[in-house]
C-alpha positions in Angstrom: -13.7 101.0 -145.2 -15.5 99.1 -147.9 -12.2 97.7 -149.2 -11.3 96.2 -145.8 -14.7 94.7 -145.4 -14.4 92.7 -148.7 -11.0 91.4 -147.7 -12.3 90.2 -144.4 -15.2 88.4 -146.2 -12.7 86.6 -148.5 -10.7 85.4 -145.7 -13.7 84.0 -143.9 -14.9 82.2 -147.0 -11.5 80.6 -147.5 -11.4 79.4 -143.9 -14.9 78.0 -144.2 -13.8 76.0 -147.3 -10.8 74.6 -145.6 -12.9 73.5 -142.7 -15.4 71.8 -145.0 -12.6 69.9 -146.7 -11.3 68.6 -143.4 -14.8 67.5 -142.4 -15.3 65.6 -145.7 -11.9 63.9 -145.4 -12.6 62.7 -141.9 -16.0 61.3 -142.9 -14.5 59.3 -145.8 -11.8 57.8 -143.4 -14.5 56.8 -140.9 -16.7 55.2 -143.7 -13.8 53.1 -145.0 -14.3 49.2 -144.3 -12.2 47.6 -141.6 -10.8 45.0 -144.0 -9.6 47.5 -146.6 -6.4 46.3 -148.2 -5.0 49.8 -148.3 -5.0 49.9 -144.5 -2.9 47.0 -143.2 -3.6 48.0 -139.6 -7.3 47.3 -140.0 -6.8 44.2 -142.2 -8.2 41.0 -140.4 -5.8 38.2 -139.8 -5.8 35.4 -142.4 -7.9 32.4 -141.3 -6.4 28.9 -141.8 -8.5 26.5 -143.9 -10.3 23.9 -141.9 -8.3 20.7 -141.3 -9.9 17.4 -142.1 -10.4 15.1 -139.1 -8.3 11.9 -139.6 -10.2 8.7 -139.6 -9.7 6.5 -136.5 -7.2 3.6 -137.1 -8.7 0.2 -137.9 -8.9 -2.1 -135.0 -6.8 -5.2 -135.6 -8.6 -8.6 -135.4 -7.9 -10.2 -132.0 -5.2 -12.9 -132.1 -6.3 -16.5 -131.6 -6.2 -17.5 -128.0 -4.3 -20.7 -126.9 -7.7 -22.3 -126.1 -9.0 -21.6 -129.6 -5.8 -23.0 -131.1 -6.1 -26.2 -129.0 -9.8 -26.6 -129.9 -8.9 -27.1 -133.6 -5.3 -28.2 -133.5 -5.6 -32.0 -133.0 -4.0 -33.9 -130.1 -2.0 -31.8 -127.6 1.7 -32.0 -128.7 3.3 -32.4 -125.3 1.9 -33.2 -121.9 1.3 -35.7 -119.1 -0.9 -38.6 -120.1 -3.4 -40.4 -117.9 -5.3 -43.3 -119.3 -7.9 -45.8 -118.2 -8.7 -49.0 -120.1 -11.0 -51.9 -119.7 -11.0 -55.0 -121.8 -10.4 -58.7 -122.0 -9.4 -61.8 -123.9 -11.0 -62.1 -127.4 -9.3 -65.4 -128.4 -6.8 -67.7 -126.7 -4.2 -68.7 -129.3 -1.9 -70.8 -127.2 -2.1 -72.4 -123.7 -4.8 -72.2 -121.1 -3.0 -72.0 -117.8 -3.6 -68.3 -117.0 -7.3 -67.5 -117.4 -7.4 -69.7 -120.5 -11.2 -69.5 -120.6 -10.9 -65.7 -120.9 -10.2 -62.9 -118.5 -11.4 -59.4 -117.9 -8.9 -56.7 -117.0 -8.8 -53.0 -116.2 -5.8 -50.8 -115.9 -4.2 -47.4 -115.7 -1.4 -45.7 -117.6 0.6 -42.7 -116.4 3.1 -41.2 -118.8 4.3 -38.2 -120.8 3.7 -37.4 -124.4 6.5 -35.8 -126.5 5.2 -35.0 -130.0 4.2 -38.5 -131.3 5.9 -40.5 -128.6 4.4 -41.6 -125.3 6.5 -43.1 -122.5 4.5 -44.5 -119.6 4.1 -47.0 -116.8 0.9 -49.0 -116.6 -0.8 -50.9 -113.8 -3.1 -53.8 -114.9 -5.5 -55.7 -112.7 -7.1 -58.8 -114.1 -9.2 -61.8 -113.3 -9.9 -65.0 -115.2 -11.4 -68.4 -114.8 -10.6 -71.7 -116.5 -13.3 -74.4 -116.0 -12.5 -78.0 -117.0 -13.1 -81.6 -116.1 -10.5 -83.6 -114.2 -10.3 -87.1 -112.8 -10.8 -87.4 -109.0 -12.0 -90.3 -106.9 -12.3 -92.6 -109.9 -14.5 -90.3 -112.0 -14.7 -86.9 -113.8 -15.4 -83.9 -111.6 -15.7 -80.2 -112.4 -12.7 -78.1 -111.7 -11.9 -74.5 -111.8 -8.7 -72.4 -111.9 -9.4 -68.8 -110.8 -6.6 -66.5 -111.6 -6.0 -63.0 -110.3 -3.1 -60.9 -111.5 -1.4 -57.6 -111.0 1.1 -56.5 -113.6 3.3 -53.4 -113.9 3.8 -52.5 -117.6 6.4 -50.2 -118.9 4.8 -49.1 -122.2 5.8 -47.2 -125.3 3.2 -45.7 -127.7 3.9 -44.1 -131.0 1.3 -42.2 -133.2 1.7 -43.6 -136.7 -0.8 -41.2 -138.3 -2.9 -38.2 -137.1 -5.8 -36.8 -139.0 -7.8 -34.6 -136.7 -9.8 -35.8 -134.8 -8.5 -39.4 -135.4 -5.1 -40.8 -134.4 -3.7 -44.3 -135.2 -1.0 -45.5 -132.8 1.2 -48.5 -132.0 1.7 -49.8 -128.5 4.4 -52.1 -127.1 5.1 -53.0 -123.5 6.5 -55.5 -121.0 4.6 -57.0 -118.1 6.0 -58.0 -114.7 4.1 -58.7 -111.6 2.3 -61.3 -109.5 -0.4 -63.9 -110.2 -2.5 -65.8 -107.7 -4.1 -69.1 -108.9 -6.8 -70.8 -106.8 -7.5 -74.3 -108.0 -10.6 -76.3 -106.9 -9.8 -79.1 -106.4 -6.2 -78.3 -105.9 -4.1 -75.6 -104.2 -3.8 -71.9 -103.9 -0.5 -70.2 -104.7 1.0 -66.9 -105.7 3.9 -66.7 -108.1 5.8 -64.3 -110.4 4.3 -63.5 -113.8 6.1 -62.1 -116.8 4.6 -61.1 -120.2 4.3 -58.7 -123.0 1.7 -56.9 -125.1 1.7 -55.3 -128.6 -1.0 -53.9 -130.7 -2.7 -51.1 -132.6 -5.2 -48.6 -131.4 -7.3 -45.7 -132.7 -8.3 -42.6 -130.7 -11.0 -40.1 -131.4 -10.2 -36.8 -129.9 -13.2 -35.0 -128.6 -10.8 -32.2 -127.6 -7.0 -32.0 -127.9 -6.8 -33.0 -124.2 -9.4 -35.8 -124.2 -10.0 -38.9 -126.4 -11.9 -42.1 -126.4 -10.4 -45.1 -128.2 -10.2 -48.8 -128.9 -7.1 -51.0 -128.9 -6.4 -54.6 -129.9 -3.4 -56.9 -130.2 -1.5 -59.9 -129.0 -0.4 -60.5 -125.4 1.3 -63.2 -123.5 1.6 -64.0 -119.8 3.8 -66.7 -118.2 3.7 -67.8 -114.6 6.9 -69.1 -112.9 5.8 -71.6 -110.3 8.3 -72.6 -107.6 7.3 -75.8 -105.8 8.2 -76.5 -102.2 11.7 -78.0 -101.8 10.2 -80.8 -99.6 8.2 -82.1 -102.5 9.4 -84.0 -105.5 7.6 -81.6 -107.9 9.9 -79.7 -110.2 9.5 -76.0 -110.8 7.3 -75.3 -113.7 6.4 -72.6 -116.1 3.1 -72.2 -117.9 1.2 -69.5 -119.6 -1.0 -68.3 -122.4 -0.9 -66.2 -125.5 -4.1 -64.5 -126.6 -5.7 -61.8 -128.6 -7.0 -58.9 -126.5 -9.3 -55.9 -127.0 -9.9 -52.9 -124.9 -11.7 -49.5 -124.8 -9.8 -46.5 -123.5 -10.3 -43.1 -122.0 -7.2 -40.8 -122.5 -6.4 -37.4 -121.1 -3.3 -35.3 -122.0 -2.6 -32.5 -119.7 
C-alpha cells in the first residue's frame, strides 16, 4: 500500500513539472517583441527613406513683345506712310514768274516704306505773290502777280543713314499739275505746270511709327502758257528755280 502511494506521488510531481515548463514557454513567447528578427511573421515591413521634394522649375523670362521691340528698334521697317509738310521758298535762284517773291506751301504724301525705300504720291498746294512796278498810263504803278498752284508729285525717298532715333534721307520727285495766275493789272489765267524737287531731310523718331523732321533742297516749277489763237501773242513758258525748306510730320503704319 505504501509502495503504491509513493509511485502515485512521483507521477503527480512529474506532471506538475511538465505543466510548469509549458507555462514558462508560453510566457516567453508572449513576451517576445513584435519586431524580433527570429520571427519573420511579426517583423514590420521595411519603411522607404523619405524622398526629397524636387524644386519647382525656374520660370523663364517673358519674351519681348512686338510693342517693346518697336519701342527701341528705330524706324518701322515696312508699312504705309502718311506725311504732312509745311514750308516755303527760302531763296529764289532763277526766275520770278511763279511766286518769285516767295511762296508758302503745304502738302501731303501717301506711300509705302520697304526697308530703306519709300515710294509715294504727294499732293502740294501753294500760294505765292510777286509784287513789282510796271509802266501803265505813262507812269509806274504797283502790280502784283498772285499764284495758286496744285501739284501732284510722284516721290521717291531713300534713307541714307539710320542711327536711332535719327534718320537721314534723300528725296526726289516730279511735279505736274495746274497753276492759276492773277495779275493786277493784267489778266487771270490757269495753265499747266511742270516741275521737280530734290533735297535732303532729317527725321527724329519719337516712336518707330512717328517722327518729326526738316527737309530742304532745290525745286523748279515751269508754267506752260497757251495764249488765245485770236491774238498775236505766242505761247510762252516761264518759271522759277528756288531753294525750299519744310517741316514734316511722318507716320509709318
